[in-house]
N, C-alpha and C positions, 0 to 999 in steps of 0.2 A: 424680562419674561423668564420662568424658568421651566426648565426640562428636567424631569428626573425618571430612573429607572432603578427598579430592584430585580435580580435576577438568582436565583438559586438553583445552583444544579448539587449533585454528589460530588461534585470537586471544588465547587465554588461559591462563596456567598458574596455578590456585589451590588453597592448601591453606589450610584453614580446620578450626580446634581450639577448641571450647568447652568448658571446665572452671571449673566453678566455683568461685569463691574465689580464685583465682591473679592474677597481677598480667596486664596485657593487652599483648602485642606487635601492634602492628598496621603493615605495610608493604606498601602498593599499588601504588607508583609514582607517586599522586596525592595530594600534600601536605593538600591540603584534604578530601578524602575520609579519609584516615588521621586527621585532627582530630576529624569526625563520628564516625567508629564508635570512636574510642575514649570518647567522650562516651556514645556508646551502651551501650558496654560497663560503662563505671561507673555509670550510670545505673538499666541495666536487673538488673546483680548477674550478668553472665555475662561470666566472663573469656573474652576472644576471643585466638587465636593466628592472624595471618593472614600468609600470605606469597604475593604476587601478581608474576607477570610479564606482562605484557598489551601489546598493541600500541599504547600510549600514543601513537607519533609518528603514527597516523591520527588517534585523537581519545580521548577517556576514556571513550566509551560502551560499549565492549565488556566493558571491566574493569568499571566500575561494576555494571551488569548484571547480568552474571557472578557478580560477589560477592554481590548480592540474590538470585540464583538458589542458590547454596551455601550463605550463610547460612539462607534459608528452608527448603531442605531440611534441615539442620541443628536447625532449631526444631523441624520436624515430626517428627524422631528424638525430642526433647525430650518434647513432648508425648505421642507414643505412649507412652513410658515411665512417662507420670504417671497415677496411676490416678483421684486426685482432687484438682482446683483448682479457683480461684475462677472461670475461663472470663472473663470481663469485666474490663475496665478501664477507667478514663476518668483522662484528666489534662489541666488546663491549666497552662500553663507560660509565664512570663514568661522573656524576655530583655531587660534592660533596658526598652525603648520597645516591644518586640515583644510579641506574645502569640499562642500556637499550642494547637489544642487535639486532641488523640488518643482515640479509643475504638476499643477491642480488644474483639473477639469471638472465641474460640477455638472457630470454630463447623463448622470440615471444611468449609466452603462460601467456597472463597476471593473476596472482592470488596474493590476498594480504591475508597474515594471519596476525590478527591484535589481541594482545592480552594486553592491558594495561587497569588498572582501576587505575583511576586519583584519587589523595588523594579530590580533590575537583573539583566542576562543572565549575568552572572559573575561570580563571586568570586575573583579573581586570575584564574588562567585554567580555573576549573573553571566549564562549563556548567550554568546553575540548572536547566534544564531535565533534567538527570540525575537530580536530587532524585525526581523522578515516578515513572523509567526505574527507578531501585536501589526504590523501596518497591512498586513493581508486580510486580517479580520476587520480591522477598520474599514479600509476601501470597500470590501465586499458589501458590509452592513450599511456603511454611508452611500453605497452605490456612486463612489467617485473613479473617475480616471486619475492615476497618480502615479509618477515617474519619479523614482528616487535613485540618484547616482553620488555614491563617494569619489570624486574627482582626484584629491589628494590625501593619501593615508600620514599616518602619524601615530600619534598616541590614541590607542583604542579608544578611551573615553570622549578623547576630542572628536572621535569619529562619529561616533553615535548621536554626542551632543550634537554636534551640525547637522546631523539628518531630522533630528528632533524639531530643532529650533526653524530650520529650513522649510520643513513641511507646515510648520504652526503659520509662519508668517507668510507661505504661498496660500495656506486655506484662507488666512485673514482675508487676505487680497481677495479672494475669489468669493469669498462671503460679502465684501463691501456693496453698499447699496452702489446701484449703479443712478447714473443721472437722468438716464432713460427710462422711463416707468412703462417696461415691458418683459415678459419672460424670456429672459437671454438665450432664446432658439429660433432659428427660423422655421421650425417645425412647430411653435408656439406652445410647444408641452417639453417638460424636462420629467423623464419617467423611465 
């Protein structure tokens, strides 16, 4: 099944489609973010087609945050279409010398705990503070509870890559079909 959202503001024009099982195409205008989203796609098992035009002459903030918003909205659509899934996912992920942990709860209650002190303020031209902005936008719009922790520092590129991969794998685990055919909440609803 395919999920698609087109969103246009005065700052960005975004088209994102999620199709299970196809190759990804990511074109955000921000090379490092393209790399992270391609890794997210691979490790989550969600094929992404992303085309973005943003006001990157200002900086990368609007583009990065708005992609998080739209991707979160698409994940919420996927969640609403699933009747039974594991709900929880946890992943420790090393990237060479670095180590990240991601814990995901498809709870319907948006909350982000983000504990990462990056070694440098930039990777190339990408501001590392935008990593938290991306995940905050995604989590709020997907209505997830997510804890992301950078447990071991090192190369800044590796630190961020470990976080993206850990989140992707924890999300994949949380979205995976449950053996029990019921909504994964004692309340009988996730909203």
